[in-house]
KOLSEGU-672604 format. One record per residue (C-alpha): residue number from 1; x, y, z. Coordinates in Angstrom, 1 decimal. Example, Ala and Ser with C-alpha at 12.3 -4.5 7.8 and 13.67 -1.06 7.14 Angstrom:
2
<rec><num>1</num><east>12.3</east><north>-4.5</north><up>7.8</up></rec>
<rec><num>2</num><east>13.7</east><north>-1.1</north><up>7.1</up></rec>
This chain:
101
<rec><num>1</num><east>0.0</east><north>0.0</north><up>0.0</up></rec>
<rec><num>2</num><east>1.3</east><north>3.5</north><up>-0.9</up></rec>
<rec><num>3</num><east>0.8</east><north>6.6</north><up>1.1</up></rec>
<rec><num>4</num><east>0.0</east><north>10.1</north><up>-0.1</up></rec>
<rec><num>5</num><east>1.6</east><north>13.2</north><up>1.5</up></rec>
<rec><num>6</num><east>-0.3</east><north>16.3</north><up>0.6</up></rec>
<rec><num>7</num><east>1.5</east><north>19.6</north><up>1.3</up></rec>
<rec><num>8</num><east>0.7</east><north>23.2</north><up>0.6</up></rec>
<rec><num>9</num><east>1.9</east><north>26.6</north><up>1.9</up></rec>
<rec><num>10</num><east>2.0</east><north>30.3</north><up>1.1</up></rec>
<rec><num>11</num><east>4.9</east><north>31.3</north><up>-1.1</up></rec>
<rec><num>12</num><east>5.7</east><north>34.5</north><up>-3.0</up></rec>
<rec><num>13</num><east>7.3</east><north>32.7</north><up>-5.9</up></rec>
<rec><num>14</num><east>9.1</east><north>31.9</north><up>-8.1</up></rec>
<rec><num>15</num><east>6.5</east><north>30.1</north><up>-10.2</up></rec>
<rec><num>16</num><east>6.4</east><north>28.4</north><up>-13.6</up></rec>
<rec><num>17</num><east>9.7</east><north>28.1</north><up>-15.4</up></rec>
<rec><num>18</num><east>11.5</east><north>30.2</north><up>-12.8</up></rec>
<rec><num>19</num><east>10.4</east><north>27.8</north><up>-10.1</up></rec>
<rec><num>20</num><east>11.5</east><north>24.8</north><up>-12.2</up></rec>
<rec><num>21</num><east>15.0</east><north>26.3</north><up>-12.6</up></rec>
<rec><num>22</num><east>15.3</east><north>27.4</north><up>-9.0</up></rec>
<rec><num>23</num><east>14.2</east><north>24.1</north><up>-7.5</up></rec>
<rec><num>24</num><east>15.6</east><north>21.6</north><up>-9.9</up></rec>
<rec><num>25</num><east>18.4</east><north>20.5</north><up>-7.5</up></rec>
<rec><num>26</num><east>15.8</east><north>20.1</north><up>-4.8</up></rec>
<rec><num>27</num><east>13.7</east><north>18.0</north><up>-7.1</up></rec>
<rec><num>28</num><east>16.6</east><north>15.8</north><up>-7.8</up></rec>
<rec><num>29</num><east>17.4</east><north>15.4</north><up>-4.1</up></rec>
<rec><num>30</num><east>13.8</east><north>14.3</north><up>-3.4</up></rec>
<rec><num>31</num><east>14.4</east><north>11.3</north><up>-5.6</up></rec>
<rec><num>32</num><east>17.0</east><north>10.1</north><up>-3.1</up></rec>
<rec><num>33</num><east>14.6</east><north>10.0</north><up>-0.1</up></rec>
<rec><num>34</num><east>13.9</east><north>6.6</north><up>1.4</up></rec>
<rec><num>35</num><east>10.5</east><north>5.3</north><up>0.4</up></rec>
<rec><num>36</num><east>9.9</east><north>8.1</north><up>-2.1</up></rec>
<rec><num>37</num><east>8.0</east><north>7.0</north><up>-5.3</up></rec>
<rec><num>38</num><east>6.9</east><north>10.2</north><up>-7.0</up></rec>
<rec><num>39</num><east>5.7</east><north>13.8</north><up>-6.6</up></rec>
<rec><num>40</num><east>3.4</east><north>16.2</north><up>-8.5</up></rec>
<rec><num>41</num><east>4.5</east><north>19.8</north><up>-7.9</up></rec>
<rec><num>42</num><east>1.7</east><north>22.3</north><up>-7.3</up></rec>
<rec><num>43</num><east>1.6</east><north>26.0</north><up>-7.7</up></rec>
<rec><num>44</num><east>-0.8</east><north>28.9</north><up>-7.8</up></rec>
<rec><num>45</num><east>0.7</east><north>32.3</north><up>-8.5</up></rec>
<rec><num>46</num><east>-2.8</east><north>33.8</north><up>-8.2</up></rec>
<rec><num>47</num><east>-3.0</east><north>32.9</north><up>-4.5</up></rec>
<rec><num>48</num><east>0.7</east><north>32.7</north><up>-3.8</up></rec>
<rec><num>49</num><east>0.6</east><north>29.0</north><up>-2.8</up></rec>
<rec><num>50</num><east>2.8</east><north>26.1</north><up>-3.7</up></rec>
<rec><num>51</num><east>3.3</east><north>22.5</north><up>-2.5</up></rec>
<rec><num>52</num><east>3.0</east><north>19.0</north><up>-3.8</up></rec>
<rec><num>53</num><east>1.4</east><north>15.6</north><up>-3.8</up></rec>
<rec><num>54</num><east>4.0</east><north>13.0</north><up>-2.9</up></rec>
<rec><num>55</num><east>3.7</east><north>9.2</north><up>-2.9</up></rec>
<rec><num>56</num><east>5.7</east><north>7.1</north><up>-0.4</up></rec>
<rec><num>57</num><east>6.0</east><north>3.4</north><up>0.1</up></rec>
<rec><num>58</num><east>5.0</east><north>3.6</north><up>3.8</up></rec>
<rec><num>59</num><east>3.3</east><north>5.9</north><up>6.2</up></rec>
<rec><num>60</num><east>6.6</east><north>6.0</north><up>8.2</up></rec>
<rec><num>61</num><east>8.7</east><north>7.2</north><up>5.3</up></rec>
<rec><num>62</num><east>6.0</east><north>9.9</north><up>4.5</up></rec>
<rec><num>63</num><east>6.1</east><north>11.1</north><up>8.1</up></rec>
<rec><num>64</num><east>9.9</east><north>11.1</north><up>8.2</up></rec>
<rec><num>65</num><east>10.1</east><north>13.1</north><up>4.9</up></rec>
<rec><num>66</num><east>7.6</east><north>15.6</north><up>6.1</up></rec>
<rec><num>67</num><east>9.4</east><north>16.2</north><up>9.4</up></rec>
<rec><num>68</num><east>12.6</east><north>16.9</north><up>7.5</up></rec>
<rec><num>69</num><east>10.8</east><north>19.0</north><up>4.8</up></rec>
<rec><num>70</num><east>9.0</east><north>21.2</north><up>7.3</up></rec>
<rec><num>71</num><east>12.3</east><north>22.1</north><up>8.9</up></rec>
<rec><num>72</num><east>13.8</east><north>22.9</north><up>5.5</up></rec>
<rec><num>73</num><east>10.8</east><north>25.1</north><up>4.7</up></rec>
<rec><num>74</num><east>11.2</east><north>26.8</north><up>8.0</up></rec>
<rec><num>75</num><east>14.7</east><north>27.7</north><up>7.0</up></rec>
<rec><num>76</num><east>13.2</east><north>29.6</north><up>4.0</up></rec>
<rec><num>77</num><east>10.8</east><north>31.4</north><up>6.4</up></rec>
<rec><num>78</num><east>7.8</east><north>29.2</north><up>5.5</up></rec>
<rec><num>79</num><east>6.1</east><north>28.0</north><up>8.7</up></rec>
<rec><num>80</num><east>2.4</east><north>27.9</north><up>8.0</up></rec>
<rec><num>81</num><east>2.3</east><north>24.5</north><up>6.3</up></rec>
<rec><num>82</num><east>-0.7</east><north>22.4</north><up>5.6</up></rec>
<rec><num>83</num><east>0.0</east><north>18.7</north><up>5.4</up></rec>
<rec><num>84</num><east>-2.0</east><north>15.5</north><up>5.5</up></rec>
<rec><num>85</num><east>-1.1</east><north>11.8</north><up>5.0</up></rec>
<rec><num>86</num><east>-3.6</east><north>9.5</north><up>3.4</up></rec>
<rec><num>87</num><east>-3.5</east><north>5.7</north><up>2.7</up></rec>
<rec><num>88</num><east>-4.1</east><north>4.9</north><up>-1.0</up></rec>
<rec><num>89</num><east>-7.1</east><north>2.8</north><up>-1.9</up></rec>
<rec><num>90</num><east>-5.4</east><north>0.8</north><up>-4.5</up></rec>
<rec><num>91</num><east>-8.5</east><north>-1.0</north><up>-5.9</up></rec>
<rec><num>92</num><east>-10.3</east><north>2.3</north><up>-6.7</up></rec>
<rec><num>93</num><east>-7.0</east><north>4.0</north><up>-7.8</up></rec>
<rec><num>94</num><east>-6.5</east><north>1.2</north><up>-10.3</up></rec>
<rec><num>95</num><east>-10.0</east><north>1.7</north><up>-11.8</up></rec>
<rec><num>96</num><east>-9.3</east><north>5.5</north><up>-12.2</up></rec>
<rec><num>97</num><east>-5.9</east><north>4.8</north><up>-13.9</up></rec>
<rec><num>98</num><east>-3.8</east><north>6.0</north><up>-11.0</up></rec>
<rec><num>99</num><east>-0.1</east><north>4.8</north><up>-11.3</up></rec>
<rec><num>100</num><east>0.0</east><north>3.5</north><up>-7.7</up></rec>
<rec><num>101</num><east>-0.7</east><north>0.0</north><up>-6.4</up></rec>
């Protein structure tokens, strides 16, 4: 069973191509995290929000990553972070073509 970590927070940019350039090294480092499977990066320049939808192999690896990530965000001055961890319902996800088992 996979676990979803949903994270969002206020951020004043960068967004779009500038965000991709600024955070490409961070994106590469996320690939090295224990239990990490994939991430969808989210952004809304209109509301100054960013975050992501992460998939981890276990609830424990999702929790461990979020604990580390929230400290990293705090280092950037971002402290008002919304985060939730959900279990994946693999049977329904398969019906709706989700890439997670």
